RODO-2510 file (C-alpha; in nm, 4 decimals, decimal comma):
residues 267
     n   res          X          Y          Z
     1     m     1,6189     0,4831    -0,3661
     2     p     1,4075     0,1950    -0,2258
     3     e     1,1813     0,0031    -0,4589
     4     g     0,8119    -0,0276    -0,3854
     5     d     0,8522    -0,3735    -0,2347
     6     t     1,1032    -0,2400     0,0208
     7     v     0,8555     0,0252     0,1345
     8     f     0,5726    -0,2307     0,1379
     9     l     0,7696    -0,4631     0,3657
    10     a     0,8719    -0,1766     0,5937
    11     g     0,5073    -0,0797     0,6266
    12     k     0,4019    -0,4331     0,7153
    13     r     0,6738    -0,4641     0,9805
    14     v     0,5852    -0,1281     1,1366
    15     e     0,2173    -0,2206     1,1347
    16     k     0,2845    -0,5535     1,3059
    17     a     0,4872    -0,3803     1,5780
    18     l     0,2527    -0,0902     1,6471
    19     a    -0,1021    -0,1582     1,5305
    20     g    -0,3716    -0,1919     1,7944
    21     r    -0,1596    -0,0762     2,0873
    22     e    -0,1516     0,2517     2,2749
    23     l     0,1558     0,4672     2,2198
    24     l     0,3511     0,5267     2,5380
    25     r     0,5936     0,7500     2,3514
    26     a     0,5531     0,9465     2,0298
    27     d     0,8428     1,1754     1,9454
    28     l     0,8402     1,3560     1,6098
    29     r     1,1734     1,5243     1,5488
    30     h     1,0880     1,7607     1,2686
    31     p     1,0644     2,1422     1,2981
    32     r     0,7030     2,1520     1,1791
    33     l     0,5991     1,8636     1,4063
    34     a     0,8078     1,9243     1,7178
    35     t     0,5067     2,0357     1,9239
    36     v     0,2809     1,7499     1,8104
    37     d     0,2106     1,4890     2,0800
    38     l     0,0571     1,1599     1,9693
    39     t     0,1159     0,9856     2,3022
    40     g    -0,1935     0,7944     2,4099
    41     r    -0,3192     0,7403     2,0567
    42     s    -0,2977     0,4016     1,8899
    43     v    -0,1776     0,3069     1,5443
    44     v    -0,4743     0,1717     1,3523
    45     g    -0,2792     0,0677     1,0433
    46     v    -0,0094     0,1433     0,7900
    47     r    -0,0708     0,2185     0,4241
    48     t     0,1883     0,2179     0,1506
    49     a     0,1414     0,3656    -0,1955
    50     g     0,4355     0,3087    -0,4229
    51     k     0,7305     0,4554    -0,2335
    52     h     0,5153     0,6517     0,0133
    53     l     0,4250     0,5300     0,3622
    54     f     0,1445     0,6477     0,5902
    55     l     0,1132     0,5616     0,9589
    56     r    -0,2516     0,5944     1,0528
    57     f    -0,3446     0,6914     1,4086
    58     s    -0,6687     0,6918     1,6048
    59     g    -0,8476     1,0197     1,5602
    60     d    -0,8176     1,0015     1,1790
    61     l    -0,4618     1,1309     1,1618
    62     s    -0,1887     1,0047     0,9263
    63     l     0,1857     1,0609     0,9259
    64     h     0,3294     1,0617     0,5748
    65     n     0,6911     0,9916     0,4900
    66     h     0,9086     0,9054     0,1922
    67     l     1,2233     0,6998     0,2477
    68     k     1,4068     0,8530    -0,0507
    69     m     1,7706     0,7377    -0,0703
    70     d     1,8592     0,6704     0,2916
    71     g     1,5465     0,6550     0,5074
    72     s     1,4580     0,3454     0,7084
    73     w     1,2293     0,2138     0,9827
    74     r     1,3836    -0,0033     1,2552
    75     i     1,1878    -0,2276     1,4916
    76     l     1,3504    -0,2860     1,8330
    77     r     1,2606    -0,4037     2,1800
    78     p     1,1952    -0,1286     2,4349
    79     g     1,5246    -0,0321     2,5943
    80     a     1,7362    -0,1823     2,3135
    81     r     2,0434    -0,0045     2,1843
    82     w     1,9731     0,2101     1,8806
    83     p     2,1454     0,0975     1,5588
    84     m     2,2090     0,4555     1,4424
    85     p     2,2963     0,7840     1,6174
    86     a     2,0029     0,9596     1,7824
    87     h     2,0465     1,2717     1,5693
    88     h     1,9379     1,0677     1,2632
    89     a     1,6031     0,9762     1,4239
    90     r     1,3035     1,1653     1,2876
    91     a     1,0204     0,9659     1,4475
    92     v     1,0224     0,7528     1,7639
    93     f     0,7209     0,5446     1,8645
    94     e     0,7045     0,3080     2,1584
    95     n     0,4367     0,0854     2,3063
    96     a     0,4519    -0,1862     2,5689
    97     t     0,6214    -0,4380     2,3381
    98     a     0,8060    -0,2499     2,0634
    99     l     1,0225     0,0510     1,9886
   100     v     0,9933     0,1758     1,6301
   101     i     1,2323     0,4407     1,5014
   102     g     1,2279     0,6164     1,1668
   103     f     1,5809     0,7200     1,0728
   104     r     1,6604     0,9828     0,8090
   105     l     1,2977     1,0089     0,7049
   106     h     1,2060     1,2680     0,4447
   107     d     0,8970     1,4779     0,3764
   108     l     0,7326     1,4127     0,7118
   109     e     0,3809     1,5559     0,7229
   110     l     0,0861     1,5048     0,9562
   111     l    -0,2533     1,5247     0,7889
   112     a    -0,6091     1,3998     0,8123
   113     t    -0,6334     1,0393     0,6936
   114     e    -0,9023     1,1366     0,4453
   115     d    -0,6551     1,3786     0,2826
   116     e    -0,3859     1,1202     0,1985
   117     s    -0,4754     1,1416    -0,1695
   118     r    -0,3446     1,4974    -0,1715
   119     l     0,0066     1,3518    -0,1506
   120     v    -0,0310     1,0381    -0,3614
   121     g    -0,3279     1,1087    -0,5869
   122     h    -0,0931     1,1868    -0,8765
   123     l     0,0568     0,8377    -0,8721
   124     g    -0,0272     0,5685    -1,1212
   125     p    -0,1689     0,2352    -1,0005
   126     d     0,0278     0,0910    -0,7076
   127     l     0,1764    -0,2395    -0,8228
   128     l     0,1401    -0,3800    -0,4697
   129     d    -0,2110    -0,2537    -0,4076
   130     p    -0,3884    -0,5378    -0,2202
   131     l    -0,7060    -0,4468    -0,4086
   132     w    -0,5378    -0,4659    -0,7512
   133     t    -0,7766    -0,5503    -1,0344
   134     e    -0,7650    -0,5846    -1,4098
   135     e    -0,8735    -0,2206    -1,4276
   136     h    -0,5548    -0,1177    -1,2468
   137     a    -0,3519    -0,3159    -1,4987
   138     k    -0,5315    -0,1576    -1,7942
   139     r    -0,4833     0,1920    -1,6541
   140     a    -0,1124     0,1353    -1,5960
   141     a    -0,0709    -0,0039    -1,9487
   142     a    -0,2570     0,2954    -2,0919
   143     n    -0,0389     0,5345    -1,8918
   144     l     0,2714     0,3633    -2,0280
   145     a     0,1449     0,3749    -2,3862
   146     a     0,0495     0,7426    -2,3637
   147     d     0,4009     0,8526    -2,4656
   148     p     0,5098     0,5926    -2,7240
   149     g     0,8370     0,7654    -2,8103
   150     r     0,9631     0,7739    -2,4535
   151     e     1,2542     0,5537    -2,3495
   152     l     1,1157     0,2492    -2,1678
   153     g     1,3589     0,2830    -1,8785
   154     l     1,2509     0,6398    -1,8080
   155     a     0,8835     0,5495    -1,8355
   156     l     0,9252     0,2667    -1,5847
   157     l     1,0707     0,5056    -1,3270
   158     d     0,7846     0,7524    -1,3690
   159     q     0,5634     0,6915    -1,0657
   160     r     0,2751     0,8638    -1,2460
   161     v     0,2684     0,5690    -1,4868
   162     m     0,2642     0,2992    -1,2190
   163     a     0,3964     0,3225    -0,8664
   164     g     0,6684     0,1042    -0,7187
   165     v     0,9372     0,0471    -0,9819
   166     g     1,2858     0,1732    -0,8967
   167     n     1,6167     0,1451    -1,0770
   168     l     1,6791    -0,2208    -0,9935
   169     y     1,3474    -0,3362    -1,1372
   170     k     1,3765    -0,0969    -1,4311
   171     v     1,7022    -0,2614    -1,5330
   172     e     1,5814    -0,6159    -1,4739
   173     i     1,2446    -0,5705    -1,6446
   174     c     1,4179    -0,4471    -1,9593
   175     h     1,6537    -0,7450    -1,9518
   176     l     1,3700    -0,9930    -1,9120
   177     l     1,1930    -0,8286    -2,2060
   178     r     1,5147    -0,8641    -2,4084
   179     v     1,5240    -0,4909    -2,4929
   180     t     1,7575    -0,2128    -2,3843
   181     p     1,6253     0,0528    -2,1445
   182     w     1,6609     0,3097    -2,4254
   183     t     1,4071     0,1263    -2,6413
   184     p     1,0949     0,3351    -2,7196
   185     v     0,7797     0,2297    -2,5376
   186     s     0,6135     0,1787    -2,8763
   187     e     0,8300    -0,1310    -2,9352
   188     v     0,7027    -0,3292    -2,6357
   189     d     0,3682    -0,4701    -2,5319
   190     t     0,2664    -0,2404    -2,2451
   191     a     0,0285    -0,4920    -2,0867
   192     s     0,3132    -0,7442    -2,0643
   193     v     0,5423    -0,4812    -1,9096
   194     v     0,2882    -0,4049    -1,6367
   195     a     0,2265    -0,7748    -1,5665
   196     l     0,6000    -0,8418    -1,5387
   197     a     0,6586    -0,5440    -1,3096
   198     r     0,3816    -0,6538    -1,0744
   199     k     0,5021    -1,0168    -1,0791
   200     l     0,8556    -0,9161    -0,9751
   201     l     0,7458    -0,6845    -0,6958
   202     l     0,4978    -0,9390    -0,5619
   203     a     0,7660    -1,2091    -0,5597
   204     n     0,9843    -0,9979    -0,3307
   205     a     0,7286    -0,8077    -0,1241
   206     w     0,7537    -1,0250     0,1878
   207     r     1,1314    -1,0692     0,2099
   208     h     1,4383    -0,8485     0,2386
   209     e     1,6242    -1,0211    -0,0456
   210     q     1,5296    -0,8883    -0,3869
   211     s     1,5638    -1,1507    -0,6580
   212     t     1,4598    -1,1296    -1,0214
   213     t     1,6192    -1,4623    -1,1184
   214     g     1,4322    -1,6713    -0,8638
   215     e     1,7526    -1,7512    -0,6739
   216     l     1,8387    -1,6065    -0,3331
   217     a     2,2115    -1,6857    -0,3070
   218     r     2,4339    -1,3790    -0,3027
   219     g     2,5613    -1,2993    -0,6506
   220     r     2,2802    -1,4929    -0,8205
   221     r     1,9793    -1,2710    -0,7545
   222     n     1,9891    -1,0393    -1,0566
   223     w     2,0314    -1,0805    -1,4317
   224     v     2,2392    -0,7685    -1,5060
   225     y     2,1870    -0,5149    -1,2276
   226     e     2,5295    -0,4253    -1,0800
   227     r     2,6871    -0,7238    -1,2616
   228     t     2,9628    -0,5438    -1,4539
   229     r     3,2194    -0,7741    -1,2890
   230     q     3,0307    -1,1041    -1,2901
   231     g     2,8721    -1,0731    -1,6347
   232     c     2,5187    -1,1462    -1,7512
   233     f     2,3504    -1,4135    -1,5419
   234     r     2,1783    -1,5500    -1,8540
   235     c     2,4588    -1,5702    -2,1114
   236     g     2,7737    -1,4939    -1,9120
   237     g     2,8623    -1,2130    -2,1502
   238     r     2,9887    -0,8685    -2,0635
   239     v     2,7442    -0,6351    -1,8875
   240     l     2,7726    -0,2670    -1,9737
   241     v     2,6637     0,0285    -1,7643
   242     a     2,5653     0,3734    -1,8886
   243     t     2,3721     0,6694    -1,7571
   244     q     2,0059     0,7171    -1,8410
   245     g     1,8073     1,0307    -1,7650
   246     h     1,9018     1,3794    -1,6629
   247     d     1,9197     1,5757    -1,3388
   248     v     1,7180     1,4054    -1,0607
   249     q     1,6184     1,1230    -1,3002
   250     r     1,9810     1,0366    -1,3783
   251     r     2,0523     0,6700    -1,2980
   252     p     2,3259     0,4167    -1,3734
   253     t     2,1744     0,1587    -1,6066
   254     w     2,3090    -0,1920    -1,6698
   255     y     2,2372    -0,4024    -1,9768
   256     c     2,3689    -0,6994    -2,1738
   257     p     2,4389    -0,6102    -2,5388
   258     r     2,4202    -0,9796    -2,6328
   259     c     2,0812    -1,0559    -2,4749
   260     q     1,9137    -0,7176    -2,5152
   261     h     1,8354    -0,5486    -2,8434
   262     g     1,7623    -0,1863    -2,9229
   263     p     1,9292     0,1536    -2,8955
   264     a     2,2056     0,2156    -2,6429
   265     p     2,4546     0,4941    -2,5777
   266     s     2,7613     0,4843    -2,8005
   267     g     3,0972     0,4400    -2,6311
***
């Protein structure tokens, strides 16, 4: 599932391609939206909130979508060959200079712009909110501290705590804190966790490469995430992987037993 920075960048690219121009084509390929025609309207902006994306149209309308595991937005020139089969397209927008296609989008819904909070009002502070303040940080830290016995890794993935962290950042944040993802929240400084999470997402928000080490070369971008073969980027030791969470929260979780301290699954 995309991290918040991936959705943020997708939103910025879609906004750059569509904002301020009249739509010459607006094709929504969803059963509930098949009769909706947005042709002639203009895109006035794009808002992201955690892993949610809203395209805002003239007339105070917004199109909500969630990329989930496999959704994506592609920006092409009008008339260009599509990079995926047409049956995967869920939204097609075209103006005089750009063709924007949403492939495999999930949870498409058209609603009044003023009602966007109905879909994202339950989220914690958005780590990439351009209006982020110290109050956002304090609220996120308080949300995290509200369940002190919870495993840190699970708390980081809870978008009601703070919005934007996915499995990659969960794993890397825990490594940088030198604790295992199974460590109780009570054993970390929640304000420092929030600050670190925001720092990492901000560092990667404007590029496709996601790096938590500060390096962009392939194979050198992460400390332990998906490094069972290469080893820990810090100490070179063996990286282990185990499952954390249950049902829809179940995720593979990497950690270095030499660098990180705290509880971990046996075996």
